[in-house]
C-alpha positions as CSV (number, residue, x, y, z in Angstrom):
1,M,95.3,1.0,-2.0
2,I,91.9,2.8,-2.2
3,V,90.5,2.3,-5.7
4,S,89.3,5.4,-7.5
5,N,88.6,4.0,-11.0
6,Q,88.3,0.8,-13.0
7,Q,91.9,0.8,-14.2
8,E,93.2,1.0,-10.6
9,V,91.4,-2.3,-9.7
10,T,93.9,-4.2,-11.9
11,E,96.8,-2.2,-10.6
12,A,95.8,-2.9,-7.0
13,V,95.4,-6.7,-7.5
14,L,98.8,-6.9,-9.4
15,A,100.5,-4.9,-6.6
16,E,99.2,-7.4,-4.0
17,L,100.3,-10.4,-6.1
18,S,103.8,-8.9,-6.3
19,R,104.1,-9.7,-2.6
20,A,103.9,-13.5,-3.1
21,P,107.2,-15.2,-2.3
22,D,106.9,-17.9,-5.0
23,A,108.1,-16.5,-8.4
24,R,106.2,-18.9,-10.6
25,F,103.0,-18.4,-8.6
26,R,103.5,-14.6,-9.1
27,E,104.0,-15.1,-12.9
28,I,101.0,-17.3,-13.4
29,M,98.6,-15.4,-11.3
30,S,99.7,-12.0,-12.6
31,A,99.1,-13.2,-16.2
32,A,95.7,-14.7,-15.2
33,V,94.6,-11.4,-13.6
34,R,95.8,-9.3,-16.6
35,H,94.0,-11.5,-19.0
36,L,90.8,-11.9,-17.0
37,H,90.5,-8.2,-16.4
38,G,91.3,-7.5,-20.0
39,F,88.6,-10.0,-21.1
40,A,86.0,-8.2,-18.9
41,R,87.0,-4.9,-20.6
42,E,87.1,-6.2,-24.1
43,A,83.8,-8.0,-23.8
44,R,82.2,-5.1,-21.9
45,L,81.0,-7.7,-19.4
46,S,77.7,-6.8,-17.8
47,E,76.9,-7.6,-14.1
48,P,74.2,-10.2,-15.1
49,E,76.7,-11.8,-17.5
50,F,79.3,-11.9,-14.8
51,H,76.9,-13.6,-12.3
52,Q,76.0,-16.1,-15.0
53,A,79.6,-16.9,-15.6
54,C,80.1,-17.4,-11.8
55,A,77.1,-19.8,-11.8
56,V,78.6,-21.8,-14.6
57,I,81.9,-22.2,-12.8
58,A,80.1,-23.3,-9.6
59,K,78.1,-25.8,-11.6
60,L,81.3,-27.3,-13.1
61,G,82.4,-28.2,-9.6
62,Q,79.0,-29.4,-8.4
63,L,78.8,-31.9,-11.3
64,T,82.3,-33.3,-10.8
65,T,82.1,-36.6,-8.9
66,E,84.2,-39.7,-8.5
67,S,83.0,-41.1,-11.9
68,H,82.6,-37.8,-13.9
69,N,84.7,-34.7,-14.3
70,E,82.9,-31.8,-15.8
71,V,85.9,-29.4,-15.4
72,V,88.2,-31.6,-17.5
73,L,85.3,-32.0,-20.0
74,I,84.9,-28.2,-20.5
75,A,88.7,-27.6,-20.7
76,G,88.7,-30.1,-23.6
77,S,85.7,-28.6,-25.3
78,L,87.3,-25.2,-25.3
79,G,90.5,-26.6,-26.8
80,L,92.5,-25.6,-23.7
81,S,93.6,-29.2,-22.9
82,A,94.9,-29.8,-26.4
83,L,96.7,-26.4,-26.4
84,V,98.5,-27.1,-23.1
85,C,99.4,-30.6,-24.3
86,L,101.0,-29.3,-27.6
87,L,102.8,-26.5,-25.8
88,N,104.5,-28.9,-23.4
89,N,105.4,-31.8,-25.8
90,G,107.2,-32.3,-29.1
91,D,110.1,-30.2,-28.0
92,R,107.7,-27.7,-26.5
93,G,105.5,-27.4,-29.5
94,Q,108.2,-27.4,-32.2
95,T,107.8,-30.9,-33.6
96,D,105.1,-33.6,-34.0
97,T,104.3,-35.6,-30.8
98,T,102.5,-38.7,-29.9
99,A,101.4,-37.0,-26.6
100,N,97.7,-36.2,-26.3
101,L,94.9,-35.5,-23.9
102,M,94.7,-37.4,-20.6
103,G,90.9,-37.3,-20.8
104,P,88.4,-37.5,-18.0
105,F,88.3,-41.3,-17.6
106,W,91.8,-42.4,-16.6
107,R,91.9,-44.5,-13.4
108,M,94.9,-45.6,-11.4
109,D,95.7,-49.2,-10.5
110,S,94.4,-50.9,-13.6
111,P,95.2,-54.7,-13.6
112,R,98.7,-55.8,-14.6
113,T,98.4,-57.9,-17.7
114,E,100.9,-60.1,-19.6
115,S,101.8,-58.8,-23.0
116,G,99.5,-60.5,-25.5
117,G,96.8,-60.9,-23.0
118,S,93.2,-59.7,-23.1
119,I,91.8,-56.7,-21.3
120,V,88.2,-57.9,-21.8
121,R,87.2,-58.7,-18.2
122,S,83.5,-59.3,-18.6
123,P,81.2,-60.3,-21.6
124,T,81.6,-57.4,-24.0
125,P,80.2,-57.5,-27.5
126,G,82.2,-56.1,-30.3
127,A,84.7,-56.9,-33.1
128,P,87.9,-58.4,-31.7
129,I,91.0,-56.1,-32.1
130,F,94.6,-57.1,-31.7
131,V,97.0,-54.3,-30.8
132,N,100.7,-54.0,-31.1
133,A,102.5,-50.9,-29.7
134,W,106.2,-49.9,-29.6
135,V,107.8,-47.2,-27.4
136,R,111.0,-45.5,-28.4
137,D,113.0,-42.5,-27.2
138,S,113.6,-39.4,-29.2
139,S,116.7,-41.0,-30.8
140,G,114.8,-44.0,-32.0
141,R,116.0,-46.5,-29.3
142,A,113.6,-49.0,-27.9
143,V,112.5,-48.2,-24.3
144,E,112.4,-51.4,-22.2
145,G,110.6,-51.6,-18.9
146,A,108.1,-48.8,-19.5
147,E,104.6,-49.2,-17.9
148,V,101.9,-48.7,-20.5
149,D,98.4,-48.2,-19.1
150,V,95.6,-48.8,-21.6
151,W,91.9,-48.0,-21.5
152,H,89.0,-47.5,-23.9
153,T,85.2,-47.6,-24.4
154,S,83.1,-50.6,-25.3
155,A,81.7,-51.1,-28.7
156,D,78.6,-49.1,-27.6
157,G,80.6,-46.2,-26.4
158,Y,80.8,-46.6,-22.6
159,Y,83.9,-46.7,-20.3
160,E,83.5,-49.2,-17.6
161,N,83.2,-46.6,-14.9
162,Q,80.1,-45.3,-16.6
163,D,78.5,-48.7,-17.0
164,P,77.4,-50.9,-14.1
165,A,77.0,-53.8,-16.5
166,Q,80.7,-53.9,-17.2
167,A,83.1,-55.5,-14.6
168,D,85.3,-53.2,-12.6
169,M,88.4,-52.3,-14.8
170,N,86.9,-53.9,-17.9
171,L,88.8,-52.8,-21.0
172,R,91.7,-51.5,-18.9
173,G,95.1,-53.0,-18.4
174,K,98.7,-52.2,-17.5
175,F,101.6,-53.7,-19.6
176,T,105.4,-53.6,-19.5
177,T,107.5,-53.1,-22.6
178,D,110.0,-55.8,-23.5
179,A,113.6,-55.3,-24.9
180,N,112.1,-54.1,-28.2
181,G,109.9,-51.6,-26.5
182,H,106.9,-53.7,-27.4
183,I,103.6,-54.6,-25.9
184,A,100.6,-56.4,-27.3
185,F,97.0,-57.0,-26.2
186,R,93.6,-58.1,-27.3
187,S,90.3,-56.3,-26.8
188,V,87.2,-55.2,-28.7
189,K,87.2,-52.4,-31.1
190,P,86.0,-49.2,-29.3
191,A,83.3,-46.9,-30.6
192,G,83.1,-43.2,-30.9
193,Y,80.8,-41.7,-28.3
194,P,79.0,-38.5,-27.4
195,I,80.3,-36.6,-24.4
196,P,77.7,-35.8,-21.7
197,L,75.3,-32.9,-22.2
198,S,73.7,-32.5,-18.8
199,G,75.9,-29.7,-17.5
200,P,77.6,-26.5,-18.7
201,V,79.4,-28.3,-21.4
202,G,76.2,-29.3,-23.1
203,A,75.0,-25.7,-22.9
204,L,78.2,-24.5,-24.5
205,L,78.0,-26.9,-27.4
206,R,74.3,-26.1,-28.1
207,A,75.1,-22.4,-28.1
208,Q,77.7,-23.0,-30.8
209,G,75.8,-25.4,-33.0
210,R,78.4,-28.1,-32.4
211,H,78.0,-31.8,-32.1
212,N,79.3,-33.7,-29.0
213,M,81.0,-36.7,-30.6
214,R,84.5,-38.0,-29.9
215,P,86.0,-40.2,-32.6
216,A,86.8,-43.8,-31.5
217,H,90.2,-44.1,-29.8
218,I,92.3,-46.2,-27.5
219,H,94.1,-44.4,-24.6
220,F,97.7,-45.1,-23.7
221,M,99.7,-43.8,-20.7
222,I,103.4,-44.5,-20.8
223,Y,105.5,-44.2,-17.6
224,K,109.2,-44.8,-17.0
225,P,111.7,-43.0,-14.7
226,G,113.9,-40.7,-16.8
227,F,111.1,-39.9,-19.2
228,K,108.2,-37.5,-19.2
229,T,105.0,-39.4,-18.5
230,Q,103.0,-39.4,-21.8
231,F,99.3,-39.7,-22.1
232,S,98.1,-40.5,-25.6
233,Q,95.1,-41.5,-27.7
234,V,95.2,-43.4,-31.0
235,Y,92.2,-42.5,-33.1
236,S,90.4,-44.8,-35.5
237,S,91.2,-44.0,-39.1
238,D,87.7,-45.0,-40.2
239,D,85.8,-42.7,-37.8
240,P,83.6,-40.0,-39.5
241,N,84.3,-37.4,-36.7
242,L,88.1,-37.1,-37.0
243,E,87.8,-33.6,-38.4
244,T,85.3,-32.4,-35.9
245,D,86.3,-34.0,-32.6
246,V,84.4,-32.1,-29.8
247,Q,87.6,-32.1,-27.7
248,F,90.0,-30.9,-30.5
249,G,92.3,-33.9,-29.7
250,V,93.0,-35.4,-33.1
251,T,96.5,-34.8,-34.5
252,R,98.0,-36.4,-37.7
253,A,100.5,-38.3,-35.6
254,L,97.7,-40.1,-33.7
255,V,95.4,-41.2,-36.5
256,G,95.9,-45.0,-36.2
257,Q,95.3,-47.5,-39.0
258,Y,92.6,-49.8,-37.6
259,V,92.8,-52.5,-40.2
260,L,89.8,-54.7,-40.9
261,H,90.6,-58.4,-41.6
262,D,87.8,-60.5,-43.2
263,G,88.4,-64.1,-44.1
264,E,91.9,-64.0,-42.6
265,T,93.1,-66.2,-39.8
266,A,93.1,-64.2,-36.5
267,P,95.8,-64.3,-33.8
268,G,93.2,-65.7,-31.5
269,A,92.1,-69.2,-32.4
270,D,88.6,-68.6,-31.0
271,V,87.9,-65.7,-33.4
272,Q,85.4,-66.4,-36.1
273,G,84.5,-63.7,-38.6
274,P,85.9,-60.2,-39.1
275,W,88.6,-58.8,-36.7
276,Y,90.8,-55.7,-36.5
277,S,94.5,-55.0,-36.0
278,L,96.3,-51.9,-34.9
279,D,100.0,-51.3,-34.9
280,H,101.3,-48.0,-33.5
281,H,104.6,-46.4,-32.4
282,F,105.1,-43.9,-29.6
283,V,108.0,-41.5,-28.9
284,I,108.6,-40.4,-25.4
285,E,110.8,-37.5,-24.3
286,P,113.4,-37.1,-21.5
287,G,111.9,-35.5,-18.4
288,E,110.2,-36.2,-15.1
289,A,108.2,-39.4,-14.6
290,R,105.2,-38.1,-12.7
291,L,101.6,-39.1,-12.5
292,P,98.8,-36.5,-12.2
293,K,95.9,-36.9,-9.9
294,P,93.3,-39.1,-11.6
295,P,90.3,-37.2,-12.8
296,I,88.0,-40.1,-11.5
297,T,88.5,-42.5,-8.7
298,G,85.6,-45.0,-9.0
299,K,82.7,-46.5,-10.8
300,T,79.2,-45.2,-11.0
301,T,76.6,-46.8,-8.7
302,G,73.7,-45.6,-10.8
303,P,72.5,-46.4,-14.3
304,R,74.8,-45.7,-17.2
305,P,74.1,-42.2,-18.7
306,E,71.9,-41.7,-21.7
307,Q,73.8,-41.0,-24.9
308,A,72.2,-37.9,-26.4
309,V,73.8,-36.7,-29.7
310,L,73.8,-33.2,-31.0
311,E,73.8,-32.4,-34.7
312,R,76.4,-30.1,-36.1
313,T,74.7,-27.0,-37.6
314,G,75.8,-23.9,-39.5
315,H,78.6,-23.5,-42.0
């Protein structure tokens, strides 16, 4: 088709897409083209602005490495990751769900750990935390034999893959639920942290007057054949950034009660002083047990990144 005006550009692209043999591919790509072309028209996109947008997209890929994923980071910062999660869980967006963002720091092959064991694998300062979690199906029955992958930051806000001072796979572990759908583990209480600002995500946040903080949380990934694989994050009830999470990930179902114990006997005999506990329940749905491609595959070989914090401005 020889194009004679701007409207015919969209028609020409959609006509070519209609030739694709895969029906779902046709549906997704046709919707993408309609919305992208509609966006350009609605925003009256100039040629310099279009070139700037192309440069941002290229930069997202250039900054994505084995230990950092800028693409996942910007998807979260635009709320797209949270939207896709909520559209696809909780009976396809109809009910509450304990599903949440995968995040950019999940790694495969975390060490198998006995229930009740510690995931602290190198000296890591921080208040001890003792976690109990239960996995149930949508009818309330305990799910036995589910693999539960766990990971979180240190008390100064670094995942082990960002921090050469931490042992490989520190604060990561994989557990198996018992007949009651239960796992338990010991760790240190994680801290909230600022997401990196060195790339397009930082420019996006500065332009909006937003801060770059994530509230403290522990990640869980629950896998068992017959059930949809669930990624989750349980956020700390005492974190000041619950209402303004830079990744829009906090839901009511995932605000966990991180309980401070001071002067009470801890489950670990070596614990002196204050400690925390967390009890949380997860509900998984029937579906396909499938793992996505990990957003990172290794540990940084350079220094850990600087933690710059933006202030939230405006109304």
